[in-house]
C-alpha positions as CSV (number, residue, x, y, z in Angstrom):
1,X,18.4,18.8,-1.4
2,X,17.8,16.2,1.3
3,X,19.7,15.6,4.4
4,X,20.1,13.0,7.2
5,X,20.4,14.0,10.9
6,X,20.0,12.5,14.3
7,X,19.9,13.3,18.0
8,X,19.9,11.3,21.2
9,X,17.9,11.9,24.3
10,X,18.9,10.3,27.7
11,X,15.6,9.4,29.1
12,X,17.1,8.6,32.5
13,X,18.2,12.2,33.0
14,X,15.6,13.8,30.8
15,X,18.2,15.7,28.8
16,X,20.2,15.4,25.6
17,X,22.8,12.6,25.5
18,X,26.0,14.6,25.0
19,X,29.2,12.8,23.9
20,X,27.5,9.6,22.8
21,X,29.6,7.8,20.1
22,X,27.8,6.5,17.0
23,X,28.6,5.2,13.5
24,X,26.7,5.6,10.3
25,X,26.9,2.7,7.8
26,X,25.3,2.3,4.4
27,X,24.2,-1.3,3.8
28,X,25.5,-2.1,0.3
29,X,24.7,-5.3,-1.6
30,X,28.3,-6.3,-1.6
31,X,29.4,-5.2,1.9
32,X,28.5,-2.6,4.5
33,X,30.2,0.8,3.9
34,X,31.2,2.8,7.0
35,X,30.4,6.5,6.4
36,X,30.8,8.4,9.6
37,X,32.0,8.0,13.2
38,X,31.1,10.9,15.5
39,X,29.9,12.0,18.9
40,X,26.8,13.9,19.8
41,X,27.3,17.5,20.9
42,X,26.0,19.2,24.1
43,X,22.6,19.3,22.6
44,X,22.6,15.5,21.8
45,X,23.0,16.3,18.1
46,X,25.7,16.7,15.5
47,X,26.9,20.1,14.5
48,X,25.6,19.5,10.9
49,X,23.8,16.9,8.9
50,X,25.4,13.4,8.7
51,X,24.7,13.4,5.0
52,X,23.4,16.1,2.7
53,X,22.9,16.8,-0.9
54,X,24.5,14.3,-3.3
55,X,26.0,12.4,-0.4
56,X,22.5,11.2,0.6
57,X,21.5,8.5,-1.8
58,X,18.5,6.1,-1.7
59,X,19.2,2.9,0.2
60,X,19.4,1.2,3.5
61,X,21.5,2.7,6.4
62,X,22.3,1.9,10.0
63,X,23.0,4.2,12.9
64,X,24.9,2.3,15.6
65,X,24.7,4.1,19.0
66,X,27.2,3.0,21.7
67,X,24.8,3.3,24.6
68,X,26.6,1.1,27.1
69,X,29.8,3.1,26.7
70,X,27.8,6.3,27.2
71,X,25.9,5.2,30.3
72,X,29.1,3.8,31.9
73,X,30.7,7.2,31.3
74,X,27.7,8.9,32.9
75,X,27.8,6.5,36.0
76,X,24.4,5.2,35.2
77,X,23.5,1.7,36.6
78,X,22.9,-0.6,33.6
79,X,23.5,-4.1,34.8
80,X,26.5,-6.3,34.6
81,X,26.9,-7.0,31.8
82,X,24.8,-4.1,30.3
83,X,21.4,-5.1,28.9
84,X,21.9,-2.8,25.8
85,X,25.4,-2.4,24.3
86,X,25.1,-1.0,20.8
87,X,21.6,0.1,19.6
88,X,21.4,-0.3,15.9
89,X,18.7,1.4,13.9
90,X,18.3,0.2,10.3
91,X,16.3,2.4,8.1
92,X,15.7,3.1,4.4
93,X,16.0,6.4,2.6
94,X,13.5,6.2,-0.3
95,X,13.7,9.8,-1.4
96,X,17.2,11.4,-1.2
97,X,15.6,14.8,-1.8
98,X,13.7,14.6,1.5
99,X,14.9,15.3,5.0
100,X,15.4,12.3,7.3
101,X,15.8,12.8,11.0
102,X,16.4,9.6,13.0
103,X,16.4,10.3,16.8
104,X,17.1,7.8,19.6
105,X,15.3,8.0,23.0
106,X,17.2,5.7,25.3
107,X,17.7,4.3,28.8
108,X,19.9,1.3,29.8
109,X,16.8,-0.9,29.5
110,X,15.0,0.2,26.4
111,X,14.8,2.6,23.5
112,X,12.5,4.2,20.9
113,X,12.9,5.9,17.6
114,X,10.7,7.5,14.9
115,X,11.2,9.2,11.5
116,X,11.3,12.9,11.9
117,X,12.0,15.6,9.3
């Protein structure tokens, strides 16, 4: 059975981004469907998969990370107003039997992602 997971790395501090709020949304043809709202744990991850087994279906998803809120809470300079507010990663699950790991590496000024497993 496949699963979807994420983690966030604070590249300013060089450590996991703990307590970053994010949302998981499935992009449906009719309307977006909000699936999960959560915070990263002390390791910058969630305690379990965001979706697993039959809950993970083929389709397009978005992870929306509230980075400005996180950096403000950490006391990190990010401009006024912040350059990045919510970083949205839109990706497609083609094979729901596979593992999809979608990390975010972020600073107040830029970000990167990739497909992990």
